[in-house]
C-alpha positions in Angstrom: 14.4 -0.8 -16.3 12.7 -1.0 -12.6 9.7 -2.6 -11.9 7.6 0.7 -11.3 9.0 1.9 -15.0 8.3 -1.8 -16.1 4.5 -2.1 -14.8 3.7 1.4 -16.1 5.2 0.5 -19.4 2.8 -3.2 -19.3 0.0 -0.7 -19.1 0.7 1.2 -21.4 1.5 -1.5 -23.7 -2.2 -3.1 -23.1 -3.9 -0.2 -23.0 -2.6 0.8 -26.9 -3.7 -2.8 -27.9 -7.1 -3.0 -26.5 -9.6 -4.1 -27.1 -7.1 -6.9 -28.8 -5.0 -8.9 -25.9 -1.5 -9.5 -25.7 0.1 -12.8 -24.8 2.5 -12.9 -21.9 5.0 -14.3 -24.3 4.6 -10.9 -26.6 4.6 -9.0 -23.5 8.0 -10.3 -22.4 9.7 -10.0 -25.5 8.4 -6.4 -25.9 10.1 -5.5 -22.4 12.8 -8.0 -22.9 12.1 -9.8 -19.6 11.1 -13.9 -18.9 7.6 -14.5 -19.1 7.5 -15.2 -15.1 8.8 -11.2 -14.4 5.7 -10.1 -16.8 3.2 -12.9 -15.0 4.3 -11.2 -11.4 3.8 -7.5 -12.7 0.6 -8.3 -13.8 -0.7 -10.1 -10.9 0.5 -7.0 -8.9 -1.2 -4.8 -11.0 -4.1 -6.7 -10.6 -4.1 -6.7 -6.9 -3.9 -2.6 -7.0 -6.9 -2.7 -9.2 -5.8 -1.7 -12.0 -8.4 -3.0 -14.8 -6.1 -5.9 -16.3 -7.8 -9.1 -17.0 -6.2 -12.6 -18.6 -4.8 -16.1 -18.1 -1.4 -17.1 -16.8 1.0 -18.8 -19.1 2.6 -18.1 -22.0 0.0 -18.4 -24.2 -2.5 -16.8 -22.1 -3.9 -13.1 -23.3 -4.2 -10.2 -21.5 -6.3 -7.6 -21.9 -7.2 -3.7 -20.5 -10.7 -2.5 -19.5 -10.9 0.9 -20.1 -14.6 1.1 -19.0 -13.3 0.2 -15.4 -11.1 3.3 -15.2 -11.8 6.5 -13.2 -11.6 9.7 -15.8 -7.9 11.0 -15.4 -7.8 14.5 -13.4 -5.6 16.9 -15.7 -3.0 17.9 -13.2 -0.8 21.3 -13.8 3.1 20.5 -12.8 2.4 22.5 -9.7 0.1 20.0 -8.6 1.8 17.0 -10.0 4.4 17.9 -7.6 2.1 18.4 -4.5 0.4 14.7 -5.0 4.1 13.1 -5.8 4.9 15.2 -2.5 2.2 13.7 -0.8 2.6 10.1 -2.1 6.4 10.0 -1.5 5.4 10.6 2.0 3.5 7.4 2.6 6.6 5.4 2.2 6.4 3.0 5.4 2.4 3.6 5.9 -0.1 0.7 5.0 -0.7 2.6 1.8 2.4 2.6 0.5 1.7 -0.2 -2.3 -0.9 2.0 -3.3 0.8 5.3 -3.2 3.3 3.5 -5.8 0.9 2.2 -8.2 -1.0 5.8 -8.1 2.3 7.6 -8.8 3.2 5.0 -11.6 -0.3 6.1 -13.1 0.3 9.8 -13.0 3.8 9.3 -14.3 2.0 7.4 -17.5 -0.1 10.6 -18.3 2.3 13.4 -17.3 3.5 15.4 -20.4 7.1 14.3 -20.9 8.2 18.1 -21.2 7.0 18.5 -17.5 8.2 14.6 -16.1 12.0 16.4 -15.6 10.7 19.5 -13.9 8.3 17.6 -11.6 10.9 15.3 -10.1 13.3 18.3 -9.8 10.9 19.8 -7.4 10.1 16.8 -5.7 13.6 16.0 -4.8 14.1 19.4 -3.5 10.9 19.1 -1.1 12.3 16.9 2.2 10.7 16.3 5.6 12.5 16.8 8.7 12.1 12.9 9.2 13.1 10.4 6.0 10.9 7.5 5.6 13.9 5.3 6.4 13.5 6.4 9.9 9.9 5.3 10.2 8.8 1.8 11.8 7.0 -0.3 9.5 3.4 -1.5 9.9 3.8 -5.4 9.8 1.6 -6.6 6.9 -0.1 -9.1 9.6 -1.8 -5.7 11.0 -3.0 -4.6 8.0 -4.5 -7.6 6.9 -6.3 -7.4 10.3 -7.5 -3.9 9.2 -8.5 -5.2 5.6 -10.6 -8.1 6.7 -11.9 -6.7 10.2 -10.4 -9.7 11.8 -8.6 -9.9 15.5 -5.4 -9.7 16.1 -3.7 -12.1 18.9 -0.9 -11.0 20.1 2.1 -10.9 23.1 2.7 -7.7 24.3 5.9 -6.1 26.2 4.7 -3.2 28.8 6.9 -0.3 29.5 7.5 -2.4 32.6 9.0 -5.1 30.9 5.5 -7.1 31.6 4.7 -9.6 28.8 0.8 -10.7 28.5 -1.0 -12.7 25.6 -4.0 -10.8 24.2 -6.5 -10.7 21.6 -7.6 -7.1 20.3 -10.2 -5.6 18.0 -8.0 -3.1 15.7 -9.7 0.2 15.5 -6.9 2.6 14.1 -3.1 3.3 13.8 -1.0 6.7 15.1 2.3 7.5 13.9 4.3 9.4 16.8 7.9 10.1 17.4 8.4 6.3 18.9 7.2 4.7 15.9 3.5 3.1 14.9 0.8 2.8 17.8 -2.2 0.5 17.3 -5.5 1.5 18.7 -7.5 -1.6 19.5 -9.8 -2.6 21.8 -8.4 -4.8 24.3 -10.4 -8.2 25.4 -7.7 -8.6 28.3 -8.6 -5.4 29.5 -12.0 -4.7 28.3 -11.3 -1.4 27.4 -9.6 0.4 24.5 -5.5 0.6 24.4 -2.9 1.9 22.7 -0.1 -0.8 21.7 3.2 0.2 20.5 4.1 -1.9 17.5 7.9 -2.4 18.5 6.8 -4.0 21.9 4.1 -6.6 19.9 5.2 -10.2 18.9 3.6 -13.1 17.6 0.9 -11.6 15.2 -1.5 -13.9 14.3 -5.2 -13.1 12.7 -8.2 -14.5 14.5 -12.1 -14.3 13.8 -14.5 -12.1 12.2 -15.0 -8.8 14.7 -18.6 -8.8 15.0 -18.9 -5.7 17.4 -18.7 -2.0 15.9 -16.3 -0.6 18.4 -16.0 3.5 18.4 -12.9 4.8 19.9 -12.5 8.5 21.7 -9.2 10.0 22.6 -9.9 10.8 26.1 -10.8 7.1 26.8 -7.7 6.0 25.2 -4.7 4.2 27.3 -1.4 2.9 27.0 -1.5 -1.2 27.1 -0.9 -2.6 30.7 
C-alpha cells in the first residue's frame, strides 16, 4: 500500500469511527504498518489541513472532525478527469503536496465504478513537457512566500559574475529555462527576475514590511 492510498484509508477509517477516536496502535494494526508510520501519515495529513486531531503515542486517540470539512462537490467522471489532469500537472510546482492530498480526497469519494475509467483517461492525456523535465522550487523559497520573509542568496548572472543580496519575493514564473523568482532586489533597489538554477546559498531573513507590487514592463533580469 503506497503512502497516498494509506493516508486515504486512514481518513476513511477515522471518518467512519467519528466522533469516536482510534488509537495509533489500532490504526497500525488495521493497516498492517508500524505505529511510527501511522503517526507520520497523520502528521502529514494535519499539515495539509485535513481535520484530524489527537495525541501522539501508542495510546493516543485520533478523531476526524466532520464540521471542518468543506462540502464535497459531486463531480461527473469527465469533471474528475479534468481535475485529476490539472492536479497532476502541479508536480514540481510549489503546490505539489496540496495537489496530492486533494487528489487523495477525490479518490476517496469517487464511485468505484468510475475510478478505473478516470485513471485510464488521465493516463492518456499527456503534456509536451513531462513533470520530470521541470526543475523544482526549493523549499526555502516556498517558505519565504508562506511566511512573507526576505531571502538572502548568492546569484550567478549570465556573465558568471556572483553577487550576494537580499530580495523580497513577489512571484514565481515557469518558462523553458525553469523557474524564475520575481523579487524586489535590495542590492539594486529595483524589481528583478532570478533564474533559480543560478541561485545558491539560500536562507530566510526577516519579515517583509513593505508591500511591493510588480508590473511586467518594469521587470529585468538580475544583474
